[in-house]
PyMOL Python script that loads the backbone (N, CA, C, O; Angstrom):
from pymol import cmd

cmd.read_pdbstr("""\
ATOM      1  N   MET A   1     -68.447 104.678 176.509  1.00  0.00           N
ATOM      2  CA  MET A   1     -68.819 103.290 176.348  1.00  0.00           C
ATOM      3  C   MET A   1     -67.685 102.357 176.733  1.00  0.00           C
ATOM      4  O   MET A   1     -67.677 101.194 176.329  1.00  0.00           O
ATOM      5  N   GLY A   2     -66.734 102.844 177.503  1.00  0.00           N
ATOM      6  CA  GLY A   2     -65.698 101.993 178.046  1.00  0.00           C
ATOM      7  C   GLY A   2     -64.332 102.135 177.430  1.00  0.00           C
ATOM      8  O   GLY A   2     -63.370 101.582 177.963  1.00  0.00           O
ATOM      9  N   ILE A   3     -64.201 102.850 176.330  1.00  0.00           N
ATOM     10  CA  ILE A   3     -62.886 103.029 175.720  1.00  0.00           C
ATOM     11  C   ILE A   3     -62.220 104.216 176.393  1.00  0.00           C
ATOM     12  O   ILE A   3     -62.663 105.357 176.263  1.00  0.00           O
ATOM     13  N   LYS A   4     -61.147 103.923 177.116  1.00  0.00           N
ATOM     14  CA  LYS A   4     -60.471 104.968 177.884  1.00  0.00           C
ATOM     15  C   LYS A   4     -59.097 105.308 177.322  1.00  0.00           C
ATOM     16  O   LYS A   4     -58.428 106.215 177.816  1.00  0.00           O
ATOM     17  N   SER A   5     -58.678 104.586 176.294  1.00  0.00           N
ATOM     18  CA  SER A   5     -57.370 104.888 175.710  1.00  0.00           C
ATOM     19  C   SER A   5     -57.456 106.168 174.894  1.00  0.00           C
ATOM     20  O   SER A   5     -58.541 106.605 174.510  1.00  0.00           O
ATOM     21  N   GLU A   6     -56.308 106.757 174.637  1.00  0.00           N
ATOM     22  CA  GLU A   6     -56.262 108.020 173.907  1.00  0.00           C
ATOM     23  C   GLU A   6     -56.680 107.803 172.458  1.00  0.00           C
ATOM     24  O   GLU A   6     -56.144 106.930 171.775  1.00  0.00           O
ATOM     25  N   LEU A   7     -57.628 108.589 171.998  1.00  0.00           N
ATOM     26  CA  LEU A   7     -58.068 108.528 170.608  1.00  0.00           C
ATOM     27  C   LEU A   7     -57.457 109.709 169.871  1.00  0.00           C
ATOM     28  O   LEU A   7     -57.633 110.859 170.274  1.00  0.00           O
ATOM     29  N   LYS A   8     -56.751 109.428 168.804  1.00  0.00           N
ATOM     30  CA  LYS A   8     -56.092 110.481 168.037  1.00  0.00           C
ATOM     31  C   LYS A   8     -57.127 111.325 167.312  1.00  0.00           C
ATOM     32  O   LYS A   8     -58.097 110.792 166.774  1.00  0.00           O
ATOM     33  N   SER A   9     -56.933 112.607 167.295  1.00  0.00           N
ATOM     34  CA  SER A   9     -57.868 113.534 166.676  1.00  0.00           C
ATOM     35  C   SER A   9     -57.595 113.620 165.172  1.00  0.00           C
ATOM     36  O   SER A   9     -56.894 114.514 164.698  1.00  0.00           O
ATOM     37  N   VAL A  10     -58.169 112.668 164.444  1.00  0.00           N
ATOM     38  CA  VAL A  10     -58.036 112.637 162.983  1.00  0.00           C
ATOM     39  C   VAL A  10     -59.423 112.518 162.377  1.00  0.00           C
ATOM     40  O   VAL A  10     -60.356 112.064 163.037  1.00  0.00           O
ATOM     41  N   TYR A  11     -59.560 112.924 161.126  1.00  0.00           N
ATOM     42  CA  TYR A  11     -60.868 112.898 160.478  1.00  0.00           C
ATOM     43  C   TYR A  11     -61.431 111.485 160.326  1.00  0.00           C
ATOM     44  O   TYR A  11     -62.647 111.292 160.355  1.00  0.00           O
ATOM     45  N   SER A  12     -60.561 110.514 160.168  1.00  0.00           N
ATOM     46  CA  SER A  12     -61.024 109.145 159.953  1.00  0.00           C
ATOM     47  C   SER A  12     -61.447 108.437 161.237  1.00  0.00           C
ATOM     48  O   SER A  12     -61.812 107.261 161.199  1.00  0.00           O
ATOM     49  N   LEU A  13     -61.406 109.127 162.362  1.00  0.00           N
ATOM     50  CA  LEU A  13     -61.800 108.515 163.633  1.00  0.00           C
ATOM     51  C   LEU A  13     -63.243 108.035 163.591  1.00  0.00           C
ATOM     52  O   LEU A  13     -63.566 107.014 164.198  1.00  0.00           O
ATOM     53  N   GLY A  14     -64.108 108.740 162.896  1.00  0.00           N
ATOM     54  CA  GLY A  14     -65.510 108.327 162.776  1.00  0.00           C
ATOM     55  C   GLY A  14     -65.691 106.994 162.074  1.00  0.00           C
ATOM     56  O   GLY A  14     -66.727 106.345 162.217  1.00  0.00           O
ATOM     57  N   PHE A  15     -64.679 106.584 161.312  1.00  0.00           N
ATOM     58  CA  PHE A  15     -64.726 105.291 160.623  1.00  0.00           C
ATOM     59  C   PHE A  15     -64.044 104.197 161.425  1.00  0.00           C
ATOM     60  O   PHE A  15     -63.938 103.062 160.959  1.00  0.00           O
ATOM     61  N   GLY A  16     -63.583 104.521 162.615  1.00  0.00           N
ATOM     62  CA  GLY A  16     -62.938 103.532 163.465  1.00  0.00           C
ATOM     63  C   GLY A  16     -61.473 103.325 163.163  1.00  0.00           C
ATOM     64  O   GLY A  16     -60.970 102.205 163.255  1.00  0.00           O
ATOM     65  N   SER A  17     -60.781 104.391 162.804  1.00  0.00           N
ATOM     66  CA  SER A  17     -59.387 104.250 162.389  1.00  0.00           C
ATOM     67  C   SER A  17     -58.414 104.087 163.550  1.00  0.00           C
ATOM     68  O   SER A  17     -57.259 103.723 163.330  1.00  0.00           O
ATOM     69  N   ASN A  18     -58.846 104.342 164.761  1.00  0.00           N
ATOM     70  CA  ASN A  18     -57.950 104.227 165.906  1.00  0.00           C
ATOM     71  C   ASN A  18     -57.983 102.797 166.437  1.00  0.00           C
ATOM     72  O   ASN A  18     -59.030 102.151 166.416  1.00  0.00           O
ATOM     73  N   GLU A  19     -56.847 102.304 166.909  1.00  0.00           N
ATOM     74  CA  GLU A  19     -56.818 100.932 167.387  1.00  0.00           C
ATOM     75  C   GLU A  19     -57.051 100.871 168.899  1.00  0.00           C
ATOM     76  O   GLU A  19     -56.549 101.705 169.653  1.00  0.00           O
ATOM     77  N   VAL A  20     -57.813  99.877 169.318  1.00  0.00           N
ATOM     78  CA  VAL A  20     -58.032  99.580 170.731  1.00  0.00           C
ATOM     79  C   VAL A  20     -57.927  98.057 170.886  1.00  0.00           C
ATOM     80  O   VAL A  20     -58.049  97.318 169.909  1.00  0.00           O
ATOM     81  N   ASN A  21     -57.701  97.602 172.107  1.00  0.00           N
ATOM     82  CA  ASN A  21     -57.583  96.157 172.283  1.00  0.00           C
ATOM     83  C   ASN A  21     -58.965  95.502 172.227  1.00  0.00           C
ATOM     84  O   ASN A  21     -59.990  96.179 172.315  1.00  0.00           O
ATOM     85  N   LEU A  22     -58.974  94.200 172.081  1.00  0.00           N
ATOM     86  CA  LEU A  22     -60.212  93.464 171.867  1.00  0.00           C
ATOM     87  C   LEU A  22     -61.174  93.556 173.053  1.00  0.00           C
ATOM     88  O   LEU A  22     -62.388  93.603 172.855  1.00  0.00           O
ATOM     89  N   LEU A  23     -60.651  93.582 174.274  1.00  0.00           N
ATOM     90  CA  LEU A  23     -61.507  93.673 175.452  1.00  0.00           C
ATOM     91  C   LEU A  23     -62.276  95.002 175.477  1.00  0.00           C
ATOM     92  O   LEU A  23     -63.471  95.020 175.770  1.00  0.00           O
ATOM     93  N   LYS A  24     -61.599  96.098 175.175  1.00  0.00           N
ATOM     94  CA  LYS A  24     -62.263  97.401 175.156  1.00  0.00           C
ATOM     95  C   LYS A  24     -63.269  97.499 174.023  1.00  0.00           C
ATOM     96  O   LYS A  24     -64.347  98.069 174.191  1.00  0.00           O
ATOM     97  N   LEU A  25     -62.922  96.947 172.874  1.00  0.00           N
ATOM     98  CA  LEU A  25     -63.823  96.976 171.732  1.00  0.00           C
ATOM     99  C   LEU A  25     -65.082  96.155 171.999  1.00  0.00           C
ATOM    100  O   LEU A  25     -66.190  96.600 171.697  1.00  0.00           O
ATOM    101  N   THR A  26     -64.920  94.975 172.558  1.00  0.00           N
ATOM    102  CA  THR A  26     -66.058  94.126 172.890  1.00  0.00           C
ATOM    103  C   THR A  26     -66.925  94.773 173.957  1.00  0.00           C
ATOM    104  O   THR A  26     -68.151  94.684 173.895  1.00  0.00           O
ATOM    105  N   SER A  27     -66.310  95.418 174.923  1.00  0.00           N
ATOM    106  CA  SER A  27     -67.048  96.118 175.966  1.00  0.00           C
ATOM    107  C   SER A  27     -67.898  97.237 175.385  1.00  0.00           C
ATOM    108  O   SER A  27     -69.042  97.431 175.794  1.00  0.00           O
ATOM    109  N   ALA A  28     -67.336  97.972 174.430  1.00  0.00           N
ATOM    110  CA  ALA A  28     -68.084  99.067 173.800  1.00  0.00           C
ATOM    111  C   ALA A  28     -69.257  98.536 172.990  1.00  0.00           C
ATOM    112  O   ALA A  28     -70.354  99.089 173.063  1.00  0.00           O
ATOM    113  N   TYR A  29     -69.047  97.473 172.218  1.00  0.00           N
ATOM    114  CA  TYR A  29     -70.141  96.897 171.437  1.00  0.00           C
ATOM    115  C   TYR A  29     -71.211  96.284 172.337  1.00  0.00           C
ATOM    116  O   TYR A  29     -72.389  96.268 171.979  1.00  0.00           O
ATOM    117  N   GLY A  30     -70.813  95.783 173.492  1.00  0.00           N
ATOM    118  CA  GLY A  30     -71.783  95.244 174.446  1.00  0.00           C
ATOM    119  C   GLY A  30     -72.752  96.293 174.945  1.00  0.00           C
ATOM    120  O   GLY A  30     -73.871  95.967 175.339  1.00  0.00           O
ATOM    121  N   THR A  31     -72.341  97.544 174.934  1.00  0.00           N
ATOM    122  CA  THR A  31     -73.215  98.642 175.348  1.00  0.00           C
ATOM    123  C   THR A  31     -74.406  98.770 174.415  1.00  0.00           C
ATOM    124  O   THR A  31     -75.503  99.106 174.860  1.00  0.00           O
ATOM    125  N   PHE A  32     -74.213  98.510 173.142  1.00  0.00           N
ATOM    126  CA  PHE A  32     -75.341  98.533 172.200  1.00  0.00           C
ATOM    127  C   PHE A  32     -76.334  97.420 172.524  1.00  0.00           C
ATOM    128  O   PHE A  32     -77.546  97.631 172.466  1.00  0.00           O
ATOM    129  N   ALA A  33     -75.828  96.245 172.862  1.00  0.00           N
ATOM    130  CA  ALA A  33     -76.673  95.076 173.110  1.00  0.00           C
ATOM    131  C   ALA A  33     -77.501  95.212 174.388  1.00  0.00           C
ATOM    132  O   ALA A  33     -78.543  94.569 174.514  1.00  0.00           O
ATOM    133  N   THR A  34     -77.059  96.032 175.327  1.00  0.00           N
ATOM    134  CA  THR A  34     -77.780  96.195 176.596  1.00  0.00           C
ATOM    135  C   THR A  34     -78.554  97.507 176.647  1.00  0.00           C
ATOM    136  O   THR A  34     -78.746  98.083 177.717  1.00  0.00           O
ATOM    137  N   GLN A  35     -78.992  97.968 175.490  1.00  0.00           N
ATOM    138  CA  GLN A  35     -79.812  99.184 175.376  1.00  0.00           C
ATOM    139  C   GLN A  35     -79.127 100.414 175.958  1.00  0.00           C
ATOM    140  O   GLN A  35     -79.772 101.255 176.584  1.00  0.00           O
ATOM    141  N   GLY A  36     -77.823 100.514 175.749  1.00  0.00           N
ATOM    142  CA  GLY A  36     -77.082 101.691 176.170  1.00  0.00           C
ATOM    143  C   GLY A  36     -76.478 101.623 177.562  1.00  0.00           C
ATOM    144  O   GLY A  36     -75.806 102.567 177.976  1.00  0.00           O
ATOM    145  N   LEU A  37     -76.692 100.543 178.294  1.00  0.00           N
ATOM    146  CA  LEU A  37     -76.090 100.392 179.622  1.00  0.00           C
ATOM    147  C   LEU A  37     -74.677  99.838 179.485  1.00  0.00           C
ATOM    148  O   LEU A  37     -74.460  98.830 178.811  1.00  0.00           O
ATOM    149  N   HIS A  38     -73.729 100.496 180.120  1.00  0.00           N
ATOM    150  CA  HIS A  38     -72.341 100.027 180.065  1.00  0.00           C
ATOM    151  C   HIS A  38     -71.902  99.549 181.442  1.00  0.00           C
ATOM    152  O   HIS A  38     -72.100 100.230 182.449  1.00  0.00           O
ATOM    153  N   THR A  39     -71.300  98.362 181.463  1.00  0.00           N
ATOM    154  CA  THR A  39     -70.692  97.810 182.669  1.00  0.00           C
ATOM    155  C   THR A  39     -69.247  97.496 182.338  1.00  0.00           C
ATOM    156  O   THR A  39     -68.956  96.905 181.299  1.00  0.00           O
ATOM    157  N   GLU A  40     -68.345  97.889 183.216  1.00  0.00           N
ATOM    158  CA  GLU A  40     -66.928  97.601 182.990  1.00  0.00           C
ATOM    159  C   GLU A  40     -66.741  96.087 182.857  1.00  0.00           C
ATOM    160  O   GLU A  40     -67.374  95.324 183.586  1.00  0.00           O
ATOM    161  N   PRO A  41     -65.884  95.648 181.939  1.00  0.00           N
ATOM    162  CA  PRO A  41     -65.642  94.208 181.796  1.00  0.00           C
ATOM    163  C   PRO A  41     -64.988  93.638 183.053  1.00  0.00           C
ATOM    164  O   PRO A  41     -64.147  94.281 183.680  1.00  0.00           O
ATOM    165  N   HIS A  42     -65.383  92.445 183.398  1.00  0.00           N
ATOM    166  CA  HIS A  42     -64.849  91.803 184.596  1.00  0.00           C
ATOM    167  C   HIS A  42     -64.833  90.295 184.398  1.00  0.00           C
ATOM    168  O   HIS A  42     -65.574  89.766 183.570  1.00  0.00           O
ATOM    169  N   GLY A  43     -64.015  89.624 185.132  1.00  0.00           N
ATOM    170  CA  GLY A  43     -63.900  88.181 185.004  1.00  0.00           C
ATOM    171  C   GLY A  43     -64.392  87.421 186.223  1.00  0.00           C
ATOM    172  O   GLY A  43     -64.780  86.258 186.109  1.00  0.00           O
ATOM    173  N   ILE A  44     -64.384  88.051 187.373  1.00  0.00           N
ATOM    174  CA  ILE A  44     -64.784  87.365 188.606  1.00  0.00           C
ATOM    175  C   ILE A  44     -65.989  88.068 189.197  1.00  0.00           C
ATOM    176  O   ILE A  44     -65.927  89.261 189.495  1.00  0.00           O
ATOM    177  N   ARG A  45     -67.081  87.346 189.369  1.00  0.00           N
ATOM    178  CA  ARG A  45     -68.290  87.920 189.948  1.00  0.00           C
ATOM    179  C   ARG A  45     -68.406  87.626 191.435  1.00  0.00           C
ATOM    180  O   ARG A  45     -68.912  88.449 192.198  1.00  0.00           O
ATOM    181  N   ARG A  46     -67.932  86.441 191.852  1.00  0.00           N
ATOM    182  CA  ARG A  46     -67.976  86.096 193.276  1.00  0.00           C
ATOM    183  C   ARG A  46     -66.980  84.983 193.567  1.00  0.00           C
ATOM    184  O   ARG A  46     -66.554  84.250 192.674  1.00  0.00           O
ATOM    185  N   ILE A  47     -66.622  84.879 194.841  1.00  0.00           N
ATOM    186  CA  ILE A  47     -65.708  83.840 195.293  1.00  0.00           C
ATOM    187  C   ILE A  47     -66.415  83.062 196.395  1.00  0.00           C
ATOM    188  O   ILE A  47     -66.951  83.642 197.339  1.00  0.00           O
ATOM    189  N   LEU A  48     -66.406  81.750 196.258  1.00  0.00           N
ATOM    190  CA  LEU A  48     -67.044  80.870 197.236  1.00  0.00           C
ATOM    191  C   LEU A  48     -65.983  80.099 198.005  1.00  0.00           C
ATOM    192  O   LEU A  48     -64.913  79.804 197.474  1.00  0.00           O
ATOM    193  N   ASN A  49     -66.290  79.770 199.276  1.00  0.00           N
ATOM    194  CA  ASN A  49     -65.381  78.913 200.026  1.00  0.00           C
ATOM    195  C   ASN A  49     -65.761  77.448 199.769  1.00  0.00           C
ATOM    196  O   ASN A  49     -66.639  77.172 198.951  1.00  0.00           O
ATOM    197  N   ARG A  50     -65.118  76.530 200.450  1.00  0.00           N
ATOM    198  CA  ARG A  50     -65.362  75.102 200.213  1.00  0.00           C
ATOM    199  C   ARG A  50     -66.782  74.670 200.557  1.00  0.00           C
ATOM    200  O   ARG A  50     -67.291  73.696 200.003  1.00  0.00           O
ATOM    201  N   GLN A  51     -67.411  75.385 201.458  1.00  0.00           N
ATOM    202  CA  GLN A  51     -68.775  75.040 201.849  1.00  0.00           C
ATOM    203  C   GLN A  51     -69.814  75.681 200.926  1.00  0.00           C
ATOM    204  O   GLN A  51     -71.011  75.452 201.098  1.00  0.00           O
ATOM    205  N   GLY A  52     -69.384  76.463 199.972  1.00  0.00           N
ATOM    206  CA  GLY A  52     -70.304  77.104 199.038  1.00  0.00           C
ATOM    207  C   GLY A  52     -70.804  78.461 199.493  1.00  0.00           C
ATOM    208  O   GLY A  52     -71.692  79.034 198.863  1.00  0.00           O
ATOM    209  N   LYS A  53     -70.243  78.993 200.589  1.00  0.00           N
ATOM    210  CA  LYS A  53     -70.633  80.322 201.061  1.00  0.00           C
ATOM    211  C   LYS A  53     -69.875  81.384 200.286  1.00  0.00           C
ATOM    212  O   LYS A  53     -68.702  81.220 199.950  1.00  0.00           O
ATOM    213  N   VAL A  54     -70.570  82.470 200.012  1.00  0.00           N
ATOM    214  CA  VAL A  54     -69.947  83.582 199.298  1.00  0.00           C
ATOM    215  C   VAL A  54     -69.043  84.340 200.267  1.00  0.00           C
ATOM    216  O   VAL A  54     -69.501  84.841 201.294  1.00  0.00           O
ATOM    217  N   ILE A  55     -67.744  84.418 199.927  1.00  0.00           N
ATOM    218  CA  ILE A  55     -66.820  85.175 200.783  1.00  0.00           C
ATOM    219  C   ILE A  55     -66.481  86.533 200.173  1.00  0.00           C
ATOM    220  O   ILE A  55     -65.995  87.427 200.866  1.00  0.00           O
ATOM    221  N   TRP A  56     -66.738  86.684 198.881  1.00  0.00           N
ATOM    222  CA  TRP A  56     -66.571  87.979 198.217  1.00  0.00           C
ATOM    223  C   TRP A  56     -67.501  88.025 197.021  1.00  0.00           C
ATOM    224  O   TRP A  56     -67.623  87.059 196.268  1.00  0.00           O
ATOM    225  N   SER A  57     -68.147  89.150 196.862  1.00  0.00           N
ATOM    226  CA  SER A  57     -69.042  89.344 195.735  1.00  0.00           C
ATOM    227  C   SER A  57     -68.825  90.737 195.160  1.00  0.00           C
ATOM    228  O   SER A  57     -68.776  91.724 195.895  1.00  0.00           O
ATOM    229  N   ALA A  58     -68.697  90.805 193.860  1.00  0.00           N
ATOM    230  CA  ALA A  58     -68.468  92.096 193.199  1.00  0.00           C
ATOM    231  C   ALA A  58     -69.791  92.834 193.044  1.00  0.00           C
ATOM    232  O   ALA A  58     -70.854  92.228 192.911  1.00  0.00           O
ATOM    233  N   ASN A  59     -69.696  94.129 193.063  1.00  0.00           N
ATOM    234  CA  ASN A  59     -70.876  94.963 192.883  1.00  0.00           C
ATOM    235  C   ASN A  59     -70.616  95.887 191.699  1.00  0.00           C
ATOM    236  O   ASN A  59     -70.288  97.062 191.869  1.00  0.00           O
ATOM    237  N   TYR A  60     -70.767  95.342 190.508  1.00  0.00           N
ATOM    238  CA  TYR A  60     -70.508  96.111 189.299  1.00  0.00           C
ATOM    239  C   TYR A  60     -71.748  96.928 188.945  1.00  0.00           C
ATOM    240  O   TYR A  60     -72.819  96.372 188.702  1.00  0.00           O
ATOM    241  N   LYS A  61     -71.596  98.217 188.919  1.00  0.00           N
ATOM    242  CA  LYS A  61     -72.706  99.126 188.612  1.00  0.00           C
ATOM    243  C   LYS A  61     -72.706  99.444 187.119  1.00  0.00           C
ATOM    244  O   LYS A  61     -71.659  99.711 186.530  1.00  0.00           O
ATOM    245  N   SER A  62     -73.869  99.413 186.527  1.00  0.00           N
ATOM    246  CA  SER A  62     -74.017  99.816 185.132  1.00  0.00           C
ATOM    247  C   SER A  62     -74.369 101.289 185.079  1.00  0.00           C
ATOM    248  O   SER A  62     -75.024 101.818 185.977  1.00  0.00           O
ATOM    249  N   LYS A  63     -73.929 101.945 184.018  1.00  0.00           N
ATOM    250  CA  LYS A  63     -74.309 103.341 183.838  1.00  0.00           C
ATOM    251  C   LYS A  63     -74.848 103.510 182.427  1.00  0.00           C
ATOM    252  O   LYS A  63     -74.441 102.806 181.502  1.00  0.00           O
ATOM    253  N   GLN A  64     -75.755 104.440 182.279  1.00  0.00           N
ATOM    254  CA  GLN A  64     -76.358 104.711 180.980  1.00  0.00           C
ATOM    255  C   GLN A  64     -75.359 105.523 180.156  1.00  0.00           C
ATOM    256  O   GLN A  64     -75.177 106.716 180.401  1.00  0.00           O
ATOM    257  N   ALA A  65     -74.715 104.884 179.183  1.00  0.00           N
ATOM    258  CA  ALA A  65     -73.705 105.544 178.367  1.00  0.00           C
ATOM    259  C   ALA A  65     -74.279 106.056 177.059  1.00  0.00           C
ATOM    260  O   ALA A  65     -73.679 106.902 176.395  1.00  0.00           O
ATOM    261  N   LEU A  66     -75.442 105.541 176.691  1.00  0.00           N
ATOM    262  CA  LEU A  66     -76.055 105.860 175.413  1.00  0.00           C
ATOM    263  C   LEU A  66     -77.564 105.741 175.580  1.00  0.00           C
ATOM    264  O   LEU A  66     -78.036 104.847 176.281  1.00  0.00           O
ATOM    265  N   ASP A  67     -78.321 106.622 174.951  1.00  0.00           N
ATOM    266  CA  ASP A  67     -79.767 106.511 175.105  1.00  0.00           C
ATOM    267  C   ASP A  67     -80.285 105.274 174.355  1.00  0.00           C
ATOM    268  O   ASP A  67     -79.660 104.803 173.405  1.00  0.00           O
ATOM    269  N   LYS A  68     -81.434 104.763 174.799  1.00  0.00           N
ATOM    270  CA  LYS A  68     -81.968 103.510 174.267  1.00  0.00           C
ATOM    271  C   LYS A  68     -82.266 103.586 172.784  1.00  0.00           C
ATOM    272  O   LYS A  68     -82.063 102.608 172.064  1.00  0.00           O
ATOM    273  N   ASP A  69     -82.739 104.718 172.316  1.00  0.00           N
ATOM    274  CA  ASP A  69     -83.058 104.848 170.896  1.00  0.00           C
ATOM    275  C   ASP A  69     -81.819 104.758 170.026  1.00  0.00           C
ATOM    276  O   ASP A  69     -81.837 104.082 168.998  1.00  0.00           O
ATOM    277  N   SER A  70     -80.757 105.417 170.412  1.00  0.00           N
ATOM    278  CA  SER A  70     -79.507 105.344 169.648  1.00  0.00           C
ATOM    279  C   SER A  70     -78.938 103.937 169.669  1.00  0.00           C
ATOM    280  O   SER A  70     -78.431 103.463 168.652  1.00  0.00           O
ATOM    281  N   ALA A  71     -79.012 103.263 170.807  1.00  0.00           N
ATOM    282  CA  ALA A  71     -78.531 101.892 170.892  1.00  0.00           C
ATOM    283  C   ALA A  71     -79.354 100.978 169.991  1.00  0.00           C
ATOM    284  O   ALA A  71     -78.804 100.078 169.356  1.00  0.00           O
ATOM    285  N   ALA A  72     -80.652 101.195 169.929  1.00  0.00           N
ATOM    286  CA  ALA A  72     -81.517 100.383 169.073  1.00  0.00           C
ATOM    287  C   ALA A  72     -81.191 100.610 167.592  1.00  0.00           C
ATOM    288  O   ALA A  72     -81.172  99.660 166.809  1.00  0.00           O
ATOM    289  N   ILE A  73     -80.937 101.848 167.215  1.00  0.00           N
ATOM    290  CA  ILE A  73     -80.580 102.143 165.825  1.00  0.00           C
ATOM    291  C   ILE A  73     -79.271 101.446 165.457  1.00  0.00           C
ATOM    292  O   ILE A  73     -79.154 100.881 164.370  1.00  0.00           O
ATOM    293  N   MET A  74     -78.291 101.484 166.352  1.00  0.00           N
ATOM    294  CA  MET A  74     -77.007 100.858 166.081  1.00  0.00           C
ATOM    295  C   MET A  74     -77.121  99.340 166.034  1.00  0.00           C
ATOM    296  O   MET A  74     -76.392  98.684 165.289  1.00  0.00           O
ATOM    297  N   SER A  75     -78.027  98.783 166.822  1.00  0.00           N
ATOM    298  CA  SER A  75     -78.210  97.324 166.827  1.00  0.00           C
ATOM    299  C   SER A  75     -78.892  96.882 165.566  1.00  0.00           C
ATOM    300  O   SER A  75     -79.136  95.690 165.381  1.00  0.00           O
TER     301      SER A  75
END
""", "prot")
cmd.dss("prot")
cmd.show_as("cartoon", "prot")
cmd.util.cbc("prot")
cmd.orient("prot")
């Protein structure tokens, strides 16, 4: 669900005892809101020139990180 930092193997991990930064945490919770689809966090979707033409556009692909039923239960 987007958390790529090392998670320590401790029993309390199931309670969220490991620390992650706010961007990764928000990205993971966003996966629940989108019915299990995860998209990497990003800040720029497209760049326009002065005339309003798109000179660069990002193509962020979503992947199914969690099944819809589990995401619904968590929501």
